[in-house]
LUMGU-760949 format. One record per atom (N, C-alpha, C): x, y, z. Coordinates in steps of 0.001 Angstrom, whole numbers, padded with zeros to 6 digits, always signed. Layout:
XYZ;...
//
This chain:
+036143+075540+095865;+035447+074303+095475;+036294+073584+094423;+036772+072406+094781;+037649+071679+093868;+037113+070305+093486;+036130+069828+094223;+035525+068532+093920;+034144+068747+093294;+033902+068108+092162;+032649+068328+091429;+031816+067060+091247;+032433+065924+091292;+031712+064680+091041;+030557+064503+092022;+029390+064221+091464;+028139+063993+092211;+027585+065243+092881;+028227+066400+092676;+027671+067646+093182;+026563+068131+092232;+025790+069100+092678;+024633+069575+091909;+024885+070990+091393;+024675+071179+090091;+024817+072489+089466;+023466+072964+088946;+023180+074240+089138;+021981+074871+088588;+022452+075966+087639;+021973+075915+086405;+022421+076859+085376;+021210+077485+084700;+021134+078815+084708;+020070+079490+083965;+020588+079892+082582;+019666+080041+081652;+020069+080282+080271;+020862+079111+079735;+020439+077894+080137;+021249+076694+079919;+021002+075996+078590;+020045+076470+077809;+019678+075747+076589;+020555+076100+075396;+021385+077117+075515;+022238+077513+074398;+023416+078325+074916;+024351+078597+074034;+025444+079499+074336;+026297+079118+075530;+026673+080117+076314;+027547+079888+077466;+026904+078925+078452;+025591+079054+078660;+024909+078166+079596;+025022+076713+079212;+024841+076420+077927;+024956+075042+077461;+026403+074566+077547;+027347+075457+077244;+028760+075099+077386;+029110+074741+078820;+028579+075510+079775;+028799+075209+081192;+028154+073885+081586;+026943+073655+081077;+026234+072420+081412;+026993+071194+080916;+027512+071266+079715;+028282+070146+079171;+029522+069888+080024;+030174+070953+080435;+031373+070785+081275;+030998+070178+082624;+029858+070595+083179;+029400+070023+084447;+029170+068514+084322;+028556+068101+083221;+028320+066670+083004;+029647+065933+082903;+030595+066515+082195;+031912+065873+082058;+032631+065772+083401;+032324+066690+084306;+032921+066665+085647;+032186+065706+086579;+031112+065074+086071;+030366+064112+086880;+029299+064735+087751;+028912+065975+087463;+027909+066650+088280;+026496+066302+087823;+025561+066452+088743;+024140+066409+088403;+023730+067829+088055;+022945+067981+086991;+022752+069308+086427;+021278+069664+086289;+020933+070864+086757;+019601+071426+086561;+019700+072492+085479;+018971+072289+084403;+018957+073221+083284;+017720+074094+083377;+017905+075403+083378;+016772+076328+083402;+016862+077235+082181;+015764+077381+081479;+015745+078245+080298;+014304+078594+079973;+014125+079691+079250;+012788+080152+078880;+012358+079604+077521;+013292+079022+076774;+013020+078538+075406;+012788+077031+075442;+011537+076622+075388;+011181+075233+075662;+011795+074235+074686;+011695+074495+073388;+012226+073540+072406;+013725+073352+072579;+014446+074467+072730;+015893+074381+072921;+016235+073693+074237;+015422+073914+075263;+015651+073286+076567;+015499+071770+076466;+014470+071336+075771;+014255+069900+075592;+015402+069273+074809;+015897+069985+073801;+017011+069475+073012;+018276+069386+073855;+018514+070395+074678;+019692+070386+075551;+019621+069230+076541;+018431+068995+077092;+018246+067889+078037;+018589+066555+077374;+018131+066355+076147;+018421+065114+075421;+019917+064981+075137;+020531+066092+074746;+021952+066071+074413;+022799+065709+075630;+022472+066290+076774;+023243+066009+077983;+022969+064611+078523;+021734+064164+078383;+021420+062793+078795;+022198+061794+077946;+022342+062098+076657;+023095+061213+075763;+024576+061177+076135;+025048+062227+076811;+026429+062255+077305;+026574+061479+078611;+025448+060972+079133;+025470+060240+080393;+025136+061094+081591;+024621+062312+081344;+024323+063220+082433;+023038+062901+083167;+023033+063175+084455;+021830+063097+085280;+021262+064512+085315;+020196+064738+084526;+019770+066100+084206;+018300+066321+084530;+018005+067509+085057;+016638+067966+085260;+016468+069258+084485;+015480+069339+083604;+015198+070546+082832;+013953+071225+083397;+014057+072531+083658;+012944+073283+084235;+012721+074557+083414;+011574+074644+082763;+011234+075851+082007;+011116+077019+082988;+011934+078052+082780;+012030+079133+083764;+012273+080471+083093;+011452+081456+083440;+011711+082849+083084;+012319+083503+084324;+013615+083788+084269;+014302+084269+085466;+013838+085664+085896;+013156+086369+085019;+012638+087693+085374;+011453+087599+086325;+010886+086408+086482;+009700+086198+087324;+010112+085463+088592;+009978+086135+089717;+010468+085604+090980;+009815+084277+091333;+008522+084120+091042;+007844+082872+091399;+008417+081690+090631;+008843+081917+089392;+009416+080823+088603;+010812+080442+089097;+011577+081414+089556;+012904+081102+090103;+012764+080384+091441;+011817+080798+092251;+011571+080097+093518;+011105+078670+093257;+010289+078481+092222;+009863+077130+091840;+011049+076302+091364;+011963+076929+090643;+013188+076248+090201;+013977+075734+091404;+014086+076554+092437;+014808+076136+093642;+014127+074952+094314;+012797+075013+094410;+012069+073896+095033;+012237+072607+094247;+012138+072690+092922;+012287+071490+092088;+013696+070933+092172;+014675+071807+092279;+016057+071353+092441;+016209+070551+093728;+015685+071080+094815;+015807+070404+096104;+014976+069128+096144;+013797+069158+095544;+012956+067952+095521;+013619+066819+094746;+014354+067184+093694;+014969+066168+092829;+016338+065729+093330;+017195+066683+093692;+018580+066360+094016;+018945+066624+095486;+018125+067378+096195;+018343+067572+097628;+019465+068512+098013;+020085+069177+097030;+021192+070085+097341;+021515+070916+096109;+022304+071961+096310;+022878+072720+095195;+024253+073211+095629;+025243+072976+094776;+026619+073327+095114;+027208+074376+094171;+026740+074399+092934;+027216+075374+091959;+026007+076057+091341;+025945+077372+091458;+024860+078159+090881;+025443+079075+089820;+024952+078949+088597;+025391+079824+087497;+024212+080667+087041;+024178+081921+087485;+023159+082863+087040;+023622+083431+085706;+023197+082784+084634;+023795+083033+083328;+022848+083635+082300;+021538+083522+082490;+020588+083983+081470;+020799+085458+081162;+020762+085806+079883;+020958+087203+079504;+020394+087509+078135;+020001+088774+077931;+019465+089229+076647;+020015+090617+076346;+019843+091037+075104;+020226+092385+074709;+019135+092981+073836;+018850+094269+074037;+017843+094958+073227;+018025+096457+073377;+017571+097197+072377;+017596+098645+072460;+018890+099250+071953;+018931+100586+072032;+020093+101323+071550;+020566+102286+072636;+020567+103595+072332;+020982+104569+073324;+019949+104653+074442;+020276+105408+075485;+019371+105541+076634;+017997+106031+076192;+017965+107062+075373;+016698+107691+075001;+016020+107032+073794;+016790+106306+072994;+016196+105637+071832;+015633+104261+072177;+016039+103700+073305;+015490+102426+073766;+014097+102663+074327;+013172+101777+073991;+011811+101915+074509;+011768+101514+075978;+010713+101901+076656;+010547+101520+078052;+010528+100000+078183;+009895+099316+077222;+009849+097849+077294;+011220+097229+077024;+012067+097899+076220;+013449+097423+076070;+014130+097414+077435;+014012+098529+078154;+014626+098639+079479;+014048+097610+080451;+012732+097460+080443;+012083+096530+081369;+012524+095095+081104;+012603+094716+079838;+012973+093337+079503;+014430+093051+079866;+015335+093931+079449;+016756+093688+079698;+017069+093711+081191;+016526+094679+081914;+016750+094718+083364;+016112+093508+084036;+014935+093104+083575;+014239+091966+084166;+015047+090677+084087;+015640+090426+082925;+016411+089187+082743;+017827+089329+083301;+018532+090377+082859;+019960+090473+083148;+020288+090822+084599;+019434+091618+085234;+019707+092026+086612;+018766+091356+087606;+017458+091527+087425;+016523+090876+088346;+016675+089357+088311;+017009+088803+087149;+017209+087354+087067;+018308+086881+087983;+019399+087657+088060;+020500+087300+088957;+020082+087499+090414;+019407+088617+090685;+018952+088873+092054;+018003+087774+092527;+017039+087414+091677;+016104+086340+092038;+016859+085037+092309;+017847+084734+091462;+018616+083509+091655;+019360+083498+092975;+019968+084619+093322;+020709+084698+094581;+019774+084604+095781;+018658+085298+095730;+017737+085283+096867;+017110+083897+097069;+016920+083160+095977;+016310+081833+096093;+017305+080768+096537;+018561+080868+096065;+019502+079766+096273;+020546+079997+097363;+020957+081244+097607;+022008+081460+098606;+021605+080949+099992;+020377+081221+100477;+020007+080665+101790;+020103+079138+101841;+019729+078482+100754;+019838+077023+100694;+021298+076599+100789;+022148+077255+100003;+023563+076897+099980;+024228+077158+101324;+023859+078243+101985;+024417+078528+103314;+023980+077482+104335;+022729+077065+104259;+022208+076093+105230;+022860+074730+105094;+023406+074429+103917;+024050+073126+103710;+025390+073033+104441;+026033+074216+104626;+027331+074276+105301;+028371+073402+104607;+028329+073437+103266;+029316+072707+102468;+029946+073675+101474;+031047+073262+100877;+031681+074088+099852;+030735+074301+098678;+030758+075510+098153;+029939+075816+096987;+030493+077007+096252;+029914+077293+095101;+030397+078413+094303;+029234+078989+093502;+029271+080305+093329;+028262+081015+092533;+028981+081787+091440;+028505+081636+090209;+029053+082371+089071;+027942+083206+088451;+028104+084516+088466;+027162+085419+087823;+027740+085882+086493;+026997+085714+085431;+027484+086130+084121;+027198+087609+083886;+028264+088389+083794;+028157+089793+083391;+028662+089864+081949;+029634+090696+081692;+030218+090875+080362;+031390+091807+080526;+032313+091801+079575;+033355+092818+079600;+032715+094202+079475;+031488+094250+078926;+030749+095520+078865;+030464+096065+080256;+030514+095197+081262;+030322+095628+082640;+031571+096220+083260;+032668+096257+082491;+033926+096839+082967;+034384+098007+082100;+033673+098241+081000;+034078+099249+080027;+033137+100454+080053;+033589+101602+079517;+032792+102831+079608;+031699+102980+078568;+031663+102124+077538;+030619+102313+076524;+030254+100992+075855;+028948+100832+075635;+028402+099767+074802;+027205+100371+074083;+027016+100093+072798;+025919+100739+072057;+024528+100423+072585;+024383+099302+073280;+023099+098974+073913;+023174+099424+075370;+022568+100565+075670;+022689+101161+077002;+022171+100246+078091;+021004+099642+077881;+020410+098790+078913;+021303+097590+079200;+021903+097026+078170;+022809+095891+078351;+023995+096301+079206;+024627+097443+078862;+025790+097896+079620;+025436+098180+081070;+024314+098849+081285;+023897+099187+082649;+023708+097931+083488;+023036+096931+082938;+022789+095714+083711;+024072+094940+083971;+024983+094945+083020;+026220+094198+083221;+027135+094877+084249;+027148+096216+084261;+027861+096912+085340;+027221+096560+086682;+025905+096497+086712;+025205+096176+087957;+025544+094766+088436;+025656+093824+087516;+025976+092445+087907;+027402+092365+088452;+028316+093150+087907;+029675+093194+088473;+029619+093685+089920;+028912+094791+090151;+028798+095312+091510;+028084+094361+092443;+027049+093732+091959;+026293+092767+092748;+027189+091598+093163;+028013+091143+092235;+028893+090004+092505;+029993+090370+093490;+030521+091586+093377;+031530+092044+094336;+030922+092109+095741;+029703+092615+095836;+029025+092675+097130;+028767+091281+097669;+028336+090369+096790;+028076+088991+097196;+029337+088342+097746;+030442+088487+097038;+031695+087871+097464;+032121+088390+098835;+032039+089719+099012;+032435+090302+100295;+031486+089894+101413;+030183+089829+101102;+029199+089452+102121;+029403+088022+102586;+029689+087121+101653;+029943+085727+102013;+031216+085609+102844;+032249+086355+102460;+033520+086297+103188;+033370+086832+104611;+032566+087882+104779;+032391+088490+106100;+031775+087526+107100;+030929+086604+106594;+030307+085659+107515;+031034+084316+107535;+032181+084250+106862;+032982+083032+106890;+032342+081861+106173;+031521+082155+105167;+030823+081095+104429;+031798+080253+103613;+031409+079020+103392;+032212+078122+102563;+031896+078291+101075;+031064+079264+100768;+030666+079541+099388;+031496+080706+098857;+032012+080557+097650;+032756+081623+096978;+031938+082112+095783;+032332+083278+095275;+031590+083863+094154;+032547+084355+093076;+032083+084308+091842;+032834+084837+090705;+031889+085617+089808;+032455+086579+089086;+031690+087280+088064;+032389+087054+086729;+031633+086531+085779;+032150+086190+084458;+031983+087391+083535;+033101+087873+082986;+033083+089065+082119;+033699+088723+080759;+032986+087960+079934;+033550+087569+078643;+033475+088681+077607;+034356+088571+076613;+034242+089393+075418;+033286+088704+074465;+033600+088731+073173;+032705+088112+072199;+032768+086581+072286;+031612+085984+072512;+031459+084533+072558;+030340+084176+071585;+030536+083162+070766;+029519+082829+069771;+028332+082151+070450;+027334+082946+070741;+026098+082485+071363;+024935+082945+070498;+023716+082857+071028;+022546+083313+070283;+022020+084649+070800;+022861+085393+071515;+022398+086669+072059;+022082+087676+070964;+022679+087494+069772;+022349+088391+068661;+020908+088203+068196;+020279+087116+068636;+018874+086867+068306;+018052+086735+069592;+018344+087586+070563;+017590+087565+071815;+016097+087737+071594;+015732+088447+070528;+014317+088760+070275;+013449+087519+070160;+014049+086377+069872;+013258+085148+069732;+012555+084781+071036;+013087+085254+072156;+012535+084900+073471;+011875+086083+074172;+011620+087147+073464;+011032+088332+074102;+009545+088110+074357;+009100+088303+075597;+007687+088075+075925;+006776+089044+075166;+005605+088564+074823;+004647+089384+074080;+004331+090683+074809;+004193+090600+076131;+003790+091782+076892;+004883+092840+076973;+006110+092484+076561;+007206+093448+076598;+007691+093817+075198;+006880+093544+074203;+007198+093965+072846;+006605+095335+072595;+007223+096067+071674;+006712+097379+071283;+006879+097535+069781;+006411+098641+069255;+006519+098873+067816;+007967+098899+067352;+008872+099274+068260;+010286+099373+067903;+011075+098092+068173;+010402+097067+068722;+011105+095826+069060;+011665+095152+067817;+012868+094626+067965;+013465+093881+066869;+012749+092556+066680;+012587+092163+065415;+011988+090865+065115;+013066+089789+065192;+012691+088554+065556;+013669+087465+065531;+014286+087329+064137;+015555+086946+064084;+016236+086804+062802;+016393+085333+062451;+016611+085068+061190;+016761+083695+060715;+018130+083154+061099;+018287+081816+061097;+019612+081246+061365;+020665+081751+060384;+020259+081961+059139;+021199+082464+058130;+021672+083876+058488;+020733+084701+058973;+021098+086063+059373;+022005+086048+060600;+021731+085140+061537;+022592+085018+062720;+024024+084714+062300;+024175+083772+061367;+025509+083407+060905;+026189+084585+060220;+025410+085350+059462;+025974+086520+058778;+026448+087564+059787;+025667+087746+060843;+026050+088698+061899;+027356+088259+062550;+027453+086963+062845;+028666+086464+063501;+029867+086491+062563;+029641+086293+061277;+030745+086376+060317;+031324+087786+060306;+030449+088780+060407;+030893+090174+060440;+031655+090461+061737;+031144+089950+062862;+031820+090160+064148;+033197+089509+064149;+033265+088267+063632;+034526+087532+063632;+035573+088171+062734;+035127+088941+061756;+036062+089631+060870;+036746+090796+061581;+036148+091257+062690;+036666+092428+063391;+037226+092131+064784;+036707+091074+065428;+037069+090819+066817;+037397+089339+067037;+038110+089083+068136;+038358+087704+068531;+037084+087135+069142;+036641+085994+068626;+035431+085330+069111;+035825+083947+069609;+035386+083601+070823;+035691+082275+071363;+034405+081471+071519;+034557+080203+071838;+033412+079301+071948;+032912+079214+073382;+031653+078799+073581;+031146+078572+074937;+031979+077554+075714;+032533+076580+075012;+033360+075574+075676;+034631+076197+076246;+035201+077166+075526;+036386+077858+076036;+036038+078693+077269;+034854+079276+077263;+034403+080025+078438;+034252+079085+079625;+033673+077906+079394;+033485+076930+080468;+034830+076517+081070;+035841+076358+080221;+037181+076033+080735;+037671+077127+081676;+037477+078386+081273;+037922+079509+082098;+037149+079572+083417;+035859+079277+083354;+035021+079316+084555;+035461+078256+085551;+035683+077047+085096;+036054+075981+086026;+037454+076200+086599;+038340+076793+085811;+039663+077130+086356;+039519+078168+087471;+038649+079150+087267;+038438+080199+088272;+037776+079647+089532;+036846+078721+089364;+036192+078111+090526;+037228+077378+091373;+038068+076608+090717;+039089+075857+091454;+040062+076789+092173;+040343+077947+091561;+041295+078889+092136;+040618+079934+093030;+039287+079862+093126;+038494+080787+093948;+038751+082243+093558;+038750+082499+092234;+038952+083848+091721;+037621+084558+091548;+037574+085840+091911;+036346+086614+091774;+036085+087008+090326;+037085+087541+089651;+036885+088050+088290;+037342+087016+087257;+036479+086792+086258;+036817+085864+085181;+036760+086643+083874;+037937+086958+083320;+038026+087632+082026;+038535+086633+080998;+037878+086579+079858;+038165+085533+078878;+038973+086017+077681;+039121+087339+077548;+039787+087895+076368;+040964+088781+076808;+042172+088210+076919;+043331+088998+077356;+043575+090235+076492;+043155+090195+075226;+043372+091335+074338;+042564+092560+074758;+041562+092364+075626;+040747+093481+076094;+041219+094025+077448;+042207+093366+078048;+042645+093777+079380;+043184+095205+079410;+043852+095626+078341;+044403+096980+078299;+043290+098027+078294;+042162+097706+077645;+041036+098642+077619;+040446+098760+079018;+040364+097635+079728;+039866+097659+081107;+040817+098470+081984;+042113+098248+081813;+043117+098978+082605;+043029+100479+082337;+042840+100859+081083;+042740+102284+080740;+041512+102916+081398;+040408+102193+081449;+039217+102746+082101;+039495+103019+083581;+040156+102083+084243;+040470+102283+085659;+041410+103468+085844;+042377+103613+084958;+043273+104763+085036;+042534+106067+084794;+041593+106053+083842;+040793+107245+083562;+039940+107643+084765;+039420+106647+085476;+038634+106926+086677;+039499+107627+087724;+040705+107104+087924;+041587+107663+088946;+042109+109049+088559;+042271+109278+087264;+042789+110571+086822;+041700+111586+086532;+040449+111114+086510;+039339+112013+086201;+039196+112300+084716;+039844+111508+083874;+039793+111703+082429;+038466+111183+081875;+037916+111921+080922;+036683+111464+080268;+037051+110526+079146;
//
């Protein structure tokens, strides 16, 4: 997919972070954009910001963990724009610690958003995109944690590995039927987003006594200052640049942090050698 002007993009988790960075890039490319997010105030602000950039934008409040809401998102997209050419399954959260220290609701919430959200998006939109018989592209947001052997949040790592596998299967399945749709899996390192404060969007029914409370903006900045002191952190706009380059080149894997490539390579070597 190399032409974007007047095409339609659907982005989940679009009100902040990588999703908002992608949405801004879509507007700059002349695309019509559907913004989906669970955070209403931030979604409304994003809609205003993109409209001020001259974007033709539709905002749809959506919890991607709920299949009926994702199916409604697809219907509203078609009712408004009549097509979809770029699908970015981007919504994501993090919660919990080790496998056994994470509560059942930690697992349910993270799997619901990070994995079921992508599955719901694919099941709702891929049939539409195939029926159009036009060029298209799907980008599923995983993480470099989906390529590495350890992340302190077990549920996050598990879901991101699953999204990598899901995306590989999607790409091969589309190729086997000769579809004009290509797929990519986005595996970024540290990107300055609001994922460190995922708790702000945690549903009441999935909270527990051990659930983290939302943090203040000042605390978020302090967390990111600590991360930036130890690791390379890039912006959502830089991620969007990498994504659009990959779409144009029809690349499956999108890695944003070359400094982490050696760690990924070592994991693959360890797998082949049987090293722990």
